[in-house]
C-alpha positions as CSV (number, residue, x, y, z in Angstrom):
1,M,-13.3,-266.4,-133.6
2,A,-11.8,-263.0,-131.5
3,T,-11.3,-261.1,-134.7
4,R,-8.4,-258.6,-133.7
5,A,-8.6,-255.7,-137.3
6,A,-6.9,-252.6,-137.3
7,P,-7.9,-250.1,-134.3
8,A,-10.9,-248.2,-134.7
9,G,-9.2,-245.4,-135.3
10,N,-7.7,-246.6,-138.6
11,R,-10.8,-247.5,-140.2
12,S,-11.4,-246.0,-143.9
13,S,-13.9,-243.3,-143.8
14,G,-16.2,-245.6,-145.8
15,S,-16.4,-248.1,-143.0
16,T,-20.2,-247.2,-141.2
17,E,-19.8,-250.1,-138.5
18,R,-20.4,-249.1,-135.1
19,Y,-18.6,-250.7,-131.9
20,L,-19.9,-250.9,-128.9
21,R,-18.2,-250.3,-125.4
22,G,-17.9,-253.8,-123.2
23,A,-20.6,-252.5,-120.9
24,E,-22.6,-252.0,-123.1
25,V,-22.2,-255.8,-124.8
26,A,-23.0,-256.5,-120.9
27,E,-25.9,-255.3,-120.7
28,L,-27.0,-256.5,-123.9
29,L,-26.3,-260.0,-123.2
30,Q,-27.5,-259.3,-119.5
31,V,-24.1,-260.8,-117.7
32,S,-21.0,-258.8,-116.1
33,S,-18.3,-256.5,-118.1
34,K,-15.9,-259.4,-116.9
35,T,-17.9,-262.0,-118.1
36,V,-17.8,-260.3,-121.7
37,A,-14.1,-259.5,-121.4
38,R,-13.2,-263.4,-120.9
39,W,-15.3,-264.3,-123.4
40,A,-13.5,-262.0,-125.9
41,K,-10.3,-263.2,-124.6
42,D,-11.2,-266.8,-125.2
43,G,-12.2,-266.2,-128.6
44,R,-16.1,-266.7,-127.9
45,L,-16.9,-262.4,-129.1
46,P,-15.1,-260.5,-132.0
47,Y,-13.6,-257.4,-131.1
48,L,-10.8,-255.3,-131.7
49,R,-8.7,-253.0,-129.7
50,T,-8.0,-249.6,-129.7
51,L,-4.8,-247.2,-129.6
52,G,-5.3,-247.3,-126.3
53,G,-5.6,-251.2,-125.7
54,H,-9.5,-251.6,-124.5
55,R,-11.6,-254.0,-126.4
56,R,-14.7,-252.4,-128.6
57,Y,-17.4,-255.0,-130.6
58,P,-18.5,-254.8,-133.9
59,E,-22.2,-253.8,-133.3
60,R,-23.8,-255.7,-135.9
61,S,-22.2,-258.8,-134.9
62,I,-23.2,-259.0,-131.0
63,L,-26.8,-258.2,-132.2
64,A,-26.8,-260.9,-134.4
65,L,-25.4,-262.8,-131.1
66,V,-28.4,-261.4,-129.4
67,D,-31.1,-262.4,-131.9
68,R,-29.2,-265.9,-131.6
69,L,-30.2,-266.1,-128.1
70,T,-33.1,-264.9,-127.1
71,M,-35.7,-267.5,-126.9
72,T,-39.6,-266.7,-127.3
73,V,-41.7,-268.7,-124.9
74,A,-45.4,-269.0,-125.3
75,P,-47.6,-268.3,-122.8
76,P,-48.6,-271.3,-121.1
77,S,-52.2,-273.4,-122.3
78,A,-55.3,-273.1,-120.5
């Protein structure tokens, strides 16, 4: 599932995709940054690499994952 597109600096000027840092993804998913890196390495999260070698995660994909993983719990019946 890991998509390795061109580095963020090489995106076309018409692109409006926003990319998140690992710490931002970790906060959204409520896991550690190391877990995010491991999931990316294992192909569980889409990402691209910057020119400096850092992973960046497409915001749209991460927010979609958060939506899929979020569970609404109904209050207990009285």
